[in-house]
C-alpha positions, 0 to 999 in steps of 0.5 A, a space after each residue: 466526479 466519481 469516487 475512487 478507492 485506493 490500494 497502496 503499498 508502504 515500505 518501512 524504512 526501518 525493516 524494508 518490509 512492505 505493508 499493503 492496504 486499502 482506503 477511500 482517502 489515501 492521503 489521510 490514511 497515509 497520515 494515520 500510518 505516519 502518526 503511528 495510529 495504525 496498529 500494524 505499522 506503528 512500530 515500523 515507522 518511518 514509512 514511504 508510500 511506494 505504490 498505489 492504484 485507484 479503482 472505481 469500485 470498492 469491490 474491485 479495490 478489495 479484490 486487488 488488495 487481497 491479490 497483492 497480498 498473495 505470493 503472485 501479487 507480491 511477485 507482481 509488485 516486485 517486478 513492477 517496482 524492480 528499478 525502484 527496489 534495485 536503485 
């Protein structure tokens, strides 16, 4: 079985802002965020996992994470999640 590398987007219920990250174990990484063990999101809890992608290559996943943090990447996410974000 191939190993996957995950790019994910969390949304803070508190401030509605996004956090984009990378992990080899999405479930345990999300649990770390929810327990306040991640410095960049601990004061923004509770969080919702609103988007994820899986890649077969760590390099591809890291490039994708970097892209999603750019202006164009954020536009892509807003278009992709349009119906979710508008309710």
